[in-house]
C-alpha positions as CSV (number, residue, x, y, z in Angstrom):
1,E,0.1,0.3,0.2
2,L,2.7,2.5,0.9
3,E,4.6,1.5,-2.3
4,N,1.3,2.5,-4.5
5,Q,1.2,5.8,-2.4
6,L,4.4,6.3,-2.9
7,T,3.9,6.1,-6.9
8,A,1.0,8.3,-7.0
9,K,2.9,10.9,-5.0
10,S,5.7,10.2,-7.7
11,K,3.2,10.9,-10.2
12,I,2.3,14.5,-8.7
13,L,5.9,15.7,-8.3
14,D,6.1,15.1,-12.0
15,E,3.2,17.0,-12.9
16,L,4.6,19.7,-10.7
17,K,7.8,19.7,-12.4
18,Q,6.4,19.8,-15.7
19,S,3.9,22.7,-14.5
20,L,6.9,24.5,-13.2
21,A,8.4,24.2,-16.4
22,S,6.0,25.6,-18.6
23,N,4.0,27.9,-16.3
24,G,5.4,29.4,-13.2
25,T,3.8,31.4,-10.7
26,A,4.1,34.8,-9.2
27,E,4.2,33.9,-6.1
28,Q,7.3,32.3,-6.0
29,T,10.6,32.6,-8.5
30,P,10.9,29.2,-10.4
31,E,14.3,28.8,-8.9
32,A,12.5,28.5,-5.3
33,Q,9.8,26.2,-6.7
34,S,12.6,24.0,-8.4
35,L,14.4,23.7,-5.1
36,R,11.4,22.8,-3.1
37,I,10.4,20.5,-5.7
38,A,14.0,19.0,-5.5
39,E,13.5,18.9,-1.8
40,L,10.3,17.2,-2.5
41,C,12.1,14.7,-4.7
42,E,14.7,13.9,-2.2
43,M,12.4,13.2,0.7
44,K,10.6,11.1,-1.7
45,D,13.6,8.8,-2.4
46,S,14.2,8.6,0.9
47,I,10.8,7.4,2.4
48,V,11.1,5.1,-1.1
49,N,14.2,3.5,0.5
50,Q,12.9,3.2,3.8
51,V,9.8,1.4,2.6
52,A,12.2,-1.0,1.0
53,Q,14.2,-1.5,4.0
54,L,11.1,-2.3,5.8
55,K,9.7,-4.5,3.1
56,A,12.7,-6.7,3.7
57,S,12.6,-6.5,7.3
58,M,8.8,-7.5,7.4
59,E,9.3,-10.5,4.5
60,S,12.4,-11.7,7.0
61,V,10.1,-11.6,10.3
62,L,7.4,-13.3,8.2
63,E,9.6,-16.3,7.3
64,Q,10.6,-16.7,11.0
65,W,6.8,-16.7,11.9
66,R,6.5,-19.6,9.2
67,A,9.4,-21.5,10.8
68,Y,7.8,-20.9,14.2
69,D,4.6,-22.2,13.0
70,D,5.9,-25.4,11.4
71,I,8.2,-25.9,14.2
72,Y,4.9,-25.4,17.0
73,A,2.6,-27.7,15.0
74,E,5.8,-30.7,15.1
75,V,5.8,-30.1,18.9
76,S,2.3,-30.2,19.5
77,L,1.9,-33.4,17.3
78,M,4.8,-34.8,19.4
79,T,3.3,-33.7,22.8
80,T,0.0,-35.3,21.7
81,R,1.6,-38.6,20.6
82,Y,3.5,-38.7,24.0
83,L,0.3,-38.0,26.4
84,Y,-1.8,-40.5,24.3
85,C,1.3,-43.2,24.9
86,I,1.5,-42.1,28.8
87,D,-2.1,-42.5,29.3
88,Q,-2.1,-46.0,27.4
89,C,0.8,-47.3,29.4
90,K,-0.6,-46.5,32.6
91,P,-2.1,-49.5,34.8
92,S,-5.7,-49.8,34.8
93,G,-6.3,-50.1,38.5
94,E,-5.6,-53.9,38.2
95,E,-2.8,-55.9,40.1
96,A,0.3,-56.0,37.2
97,S,-0.4,-59.6,36.6
98,L,0.7,-61.6,33.6
99,E,-3.1,-61.2,32.3
100,A,-2.9,-57.4,32.9
101,L,0.5,-56.9,31.2
102,K,-1.0,-59.3,28.1
103,K,-3.7,-57.3,27.9
104,Q,-1.8,-53.7,27.9
105,V,0.8,-55.0,25.4
106,K,-2.2,-56.2,23.0
107,T,-4.0,-52.2,23.6
108,L,-0.3,-50.8,22.7
109,Q,0.2,-53.2,19.4
């Protein structure tokens, strides 16, 4: 969005330059107007550079968040699996008899 706004402002500055070249006004000398437009162009260029840096920084942050989301999903899945295994390995309240252990092995298989 910022890039689109900057493009629009650049067009306006170009129109001002063309208007100054063809018309000029009585309020300011053409030299003063040219100087002001040059200052505006420099400011615009500076903002364009800042926006480019911001965009690169935001892309880096976005990539880091994607990596975080991927790792989080993997850890969450592993945690769920471990909790399930722990739940399945709990003794069912029966004595640790051979029959209870066979039943637990069958459940785990």
